[in-house]
C-alpha positions in Angstrom: 253.2 49.1 86.0 251.6 52.3 87.4 252.4 53.6 90.8 248.8 52.8 91.9 249.2 49.2 90.7 252.5 48.8 92.4 251.0 50.1 95.7 248.0 47.7 95.3 250.4 44.8 94.7 252.5 45.7 97.7 249.4 46.0 100.0 248.2 42.6 98.8 251.6 41.0 99.3 251.9 42.5 102.8 248.4 41.2 103.6 249.3 37.7 102.5 252.6 37.7 104.4 250.9 38.9 107.6 248.3 36.2 107.2 250.9 33.4 106.7 253.2 34.4 109.6 251.2 32.6 112.3 251.2 29.4 110.2 254.9 28.9 110.8 254.2 27.4 114.2 250.9 25.7 113.5 249.6 22.4 112.2 248.6 22.5 108.5 244.8 22.4 108.0 243.1 20.7 105.0 242.5 24.1 103.3 245.8 25.7 104.3 247.7 27.0 101.3 247.2 29.1 98.2 244.1 28.7 96.0 243.2 30.1 92.6 239.5 30.7 91.7 238.7 28.8 88.5 234.9 29.2 88.5 233.7 31.7 87.8 236.6 32.2 85.4 238.6 35.4 85.6 237.4 38.2 83.4 240.9 38.5 82.0 244.1 36.4 82.4 245.7 39.1 84.5 242.8 39.2 87.0 243.4 35.8 88.7 241.8 35.7 92.1 244.0 34.1 94.7 243.0 33.1 98.3 245.5 32.2 101.0 244.4 30.2 104.0 246.7 29.7 107.0 246.1 29.0 110.7 242.5 29.9 110.7 242.9 33.1 108.7 242.1 33.9 105.0 243.1 36.7 102.6 242.2 37.1 99.0 242.9 39.6 96.3 242.2 40.3 92.6 244.1 42.9 90.6 241.8 45.8 89.8 241.7 47.7 86.5 240.5 50.8 88.4 241.3 52.6 91.6 241.5 50.6 94.7 242.0 46.9 95.3 239.5 44.0 95.3 240.5 42.2 98.5 239.2 40.9 101.8 240.2 38.7 104.7 239.5 37.6 108.2 239.2 34.4 110.1 237.9 31.0 108.9 237.1 27.5 109.9 236.6 24.2 108.1 234.9 21.1 109.5 235.0 18.8 106.5 231.6 19.8 105.1 231.2 23.5 105.9 233.6 26.4 105.5 233.0 29.5 107.6 234.5 33.0 107.0 234.2 35.9 109.5 235.0 39.0 107.4 237.3 41.5 109.1 238.1 43.6 106.0 236.6 43.6 102.6 236.2 45.9 99.5 232.4 45.6 100.0 231.8 47.4 103.3 228.5 45.6 104.0 230.4 42.3 104.4 232.7 43.5 107.2 231.7 41.8 110.4 229.6 39.2 108.7 230.0 35.5 109.2 229.3 33.5 106.0 228.8 29.7 106.1 229.5 27.8 102.9 228.5 24.3 102.0 231.6 22.8 100.5 233.5 19.8 99.1 237.2 19.2 98.9 238.4 16.6 96.4 241.5 16.1 94.2 242.9 19.6 94.8 239.5 21.2 94.0 237.5 23.0 96.6 233.9 23.9 95.8 231.9 26.2 98.0 228.4 27.7 97.9 226.5 30.2 100.0 223.5 32.5 99.6 223.0 35.4 102.0 222.0 39.0 102.2 224.2 41.9 103.5 223.5 45.6 103.4 220.3 45.1 101.4 222.2 43.2 98.7 221.7 39.5 97.9 224.9 37.4 97.4 225.0 34.1 95.6 228.5 32.7 95.8 229.2 29.5 93.9 233.0 29.1 93.4 235.5 26.4 92.5 239.1 26.9 93.7 242.1 24.9 92.6 245.0 24.5 95.0 248.0 26.3 93.4 250.3 23.6 92.2 247.6 21.0 91.5 247.6 19.8 87.9 245.1 21.5 85.6 242.7 19.3 83.4 245.3 19.5 80.6 248.0 17.9 82.9 250.0 21.1 83.4 250.4 22.8 86.8 250.8 26.4 87.9 254.6 25.9 87.8 254.6 24.6 84.2 
């Protein structure tokens, strides 16, 4: 592992830890926990996108093959039908400060969310399916298998 990759991994780990600390004294929300994006599928097996949600905060990261780190985070809310993120930091600067509202469903350990919006002159069409880490995959295995 290169020095840059180790640094990126350390920064992501620190971000996740700092996000999770407030959850120690809070009630667990329906989306609290670790999620893996399964649609769209990762470009390569080592580029798994992970999102951690705890106590009204989110952080996500994806290993990058180049310089820098694909990551973001901020505050979030879920009302059972809509998931809202207010972005505090992001690898796409135009998203910082934006509040994004997703229509979503949560069923059997799968969380689907969709949003279409514009930021910084760019159109975003987000259509993702996330699997709660530890939830069985379609073949019956889980992350721990």
